[in-house]
N, C-alpha and C positions, 0 to 999 in steps of 0.2 A: 598276383596271382602265379601259379607254375607254368610250366612248359606251353601245356596245351593252349593256352590264353594267352600268353604272350606270342607264341609263334604266328597269332592271328593278325599281327601288325603288318606282317611285309602282305595281308589278303585285304584288309578292310576295304582300304582305299584304293584299291583295282578300280576303274571303270567298268571292266568285264567280270566274268565270274557270276554265280549262281545268286538266285533271288535273296538266299538265307544262307548266312556262315553261322554255327554255332560250337562253342567248346565251354565245357567245365573245368577249373580247376582248384587248387586249394595251395593254404600259406599257414604256414605256424604263428609267424608273427605277423605284428601292423606293416600294412602298406598304404603308402598315399603315394599319389599322382598328381601333379600338377595339371593346372587349367589346358586344357585340349578337346580336341573335335574330332569328328570323324565324318567324310562323303556320306556316309550311311548311316540310317536310323540305328538306336542301338536298345535291347531291353535288355536287362539285368536285374540279377536277384541273387538270393542266397538258399544253399540247403541247409547250412549250420553257420552262424556266427552273424554279426551286425556290420553293416556299412554305411556310409553317409557319401553323399555326393551334394557338390555343391553345384548352384545354376546362378545366372545371373542375376535373379530375382529372390533368391532365398537357398536354405539347405534342407536336404532330404535324407530322413533316416529310411532306412530299407532294412528292415527284420523279415526273416524267413519268412513270412508268409504274406511280403508285398514284393513289386517289383517294378522299378522304374523304368520308363519311356523316355526315349531322348530323341526328337526328331533329326533328319540329316542337320549337320554342320552347327551343331547346338554345342557350345562350348561351357565344359564341365569339368570339375575336378572331383577327385574320388579318394576315402581312407578305408580302412577297414579297421576294426575294435578290435584286436586278440586273434587268436583263431579263425581262419574262414573259408571255408568251401562254398564256392559260388560258379555260378555259371554266366555265358554274356551272349547275346543272337545279336548279330549285325543284318541289318534288312537294306538292299539296296535300293538307290533313291526313288527310281519309278515306282517302286513296289510303295512306297510311303503317301502317296498321293490321298489314299482314303485312311490314311493313320493318325492318331491325333496330332495337330500342328503344333502343339504347346509341350516344354515338359510335364509328365506328370507321372503317378504314382496308382497302381492297380494292387487289386488284391489276387492273388496269383490261385489259379484254379487248377483241380486236378488233373484237367485233362492239359491245361497248358503246361503243367510241369512233365508230364510224361512225354508230350509232344516236344520238350524242348530236351529232355535226357536221350530221347531218341534222335535228335539230330546232332545232338554233342557226339554221338557214337559214330558219326561220319567222319572218315578219315578228311584231313585236312591237308587237300592235297591242290594241285595246278587249278584254278578255276577254270570250271565248265559247268554246265547248265545241269540241273539235276535231273533223273531219271525220274521216272511216271510216280513210284511210290514214294520218294523221297518229296517230289514238287505235292504229293497229297499230304505229308507231312508239316511241309511249309505253310499251305494254305490253311491249316488248322491252326498254328502259331498265330497266321496273319490276320484270321479272324478272330482269335481270342483278344489280341492287341488292340482289335477296332470295337470288340463287344464288352469286355469286361468293363464293369463299372470302377468309375475316376474314384479315387478315395484320397480324401484332404489329409496328407499323412507328412505333409513339407511343413517348414518354419519361413511362412514368406518374409523377406525383408522390406521396409519402408524407402521409398526412392529418396525424400526429404535426408539432405546431409546430416542434420541435426539430428532427426531422428534415427537414422542408421548408427551415428555413434551411440545412441542410447542401446539400441539393440546389439550393438558388438559388443558393449561393455556387458549388456544382461546376459549375452552367450557367452561370454568368457567367465562371467562370475552369476550365474543364476541365483545363489543365495541372497545377494544383495536386497536387502530390507527396505531401500530407498522409496517412498510411495512415491505418486506423480508429479508432486508441487515440488517436490526435491528433486526429481530426476529435470524435471524441466527448467528448473534455475541451473542445474549443472550443464544443460547444454543450451543454457540461454534462449528458451523459446518459453511461451506463454503457456500456460498447463490445458488452457482453452483448447488452443492450436495443436499442442500434444495430442491431446483426446481426439480431437477432431479428426488430424491426420492419422494418427494411428489406423482409424476405421477406414478411411477410404484407402488408404496406401495397403493396409494388409489384409484387410476383411475380420480383424480383430478389434475388441476395446485394448487398452493397455493391460489390464489384468488378466483378461483371457490370452493375450499373446505371452506373457512371460510365466505363466502357470505352462502354457505349450513347450515353451522354450526350456521350463524344468523337467518338463516328461520328455525330450527329445534327450536331455543329457541324463537321466534316469535310466533310457536304454542303453547307453554307451557306460556305465557305470556297472550296470546289470550285466553285460555282455564281456566286461573288465574283472568280473567277480568280488565286486563290493560287496558288502554284507547291505542287506534291505535297511536295517536301523541306519549304519553310517550314509547311504544316500540320502534317508529321509531329514538327516540333520545339516548335512551338508548342501543340502538343497534347501534348505530354509524354513522346512517344516516342523512343528512344533513337538508331535510323535511321530512313531513308525505308522501307528494305525490311519493317522489323518492322509498320510503319502499312499499307502495303499489302497484306501478306500479311492482316493483321485485316480489312482492307477487304474484300478478297478472299473471306476465311471469310462476311462480316456480311453483303454484298450479291452476290456471285454474282460480282463483276466487280471488275476494276482502277479507281482512281480515275483514269485516264487514258481507259479505256473507258466509265465512266460519264460524265466530263466530255463527251464525244466527243458523248455522244445529250442533252445538255444545249439 
């Protein structure tokens, strides 16, 4: 991010200051940040572009219609994919008591977006309490975080080291066509155990999880400008139409429509 968000670094972990601090920023190239945490809760999203965030038990992809909530002290890492224009809101720890206790993805509402942009227009100055009008905007943002429906937009990772090895291999190469039996042999685990534990630890069966990994990668590739046909072939689909059909069922729109909104 450019200056405004970078300048938050000296403010967000101070014990004093307003209940909410916000800023927006952009950059023309990819940006990555290693694992870190904040004393405040954090809500962030994009106005244009794609962002991925890693938490302890999964990877979250953040297109422009979603935002990610991280409770205070939650370790996370982040990466943008191509040009990016986004915003970030930091909430004082006491105000997080009634907000989601775990990382989650929410679909941004028009009200949340407008309130956040209003808060982003406030000057980044020495910490002090918000005046009445700003406190009202902050209350709207907190209420939206509290009440908007959680969307299952992440890619949960299994906790079993053997299954994690498979998961990381598929994230690195989602087009790998090995079936469940072949992956089980590769990871030295029985196919029955692999099948059962994938469901227990991720909430998805193996096939559905691999499909989800491919869809997450497709969002990154669309943001990078890769043609739809090339994405389909690179992800292991036999035809572009098969990929487009699955994308539409997953996200409610075609890849071309999604790319047009980035």
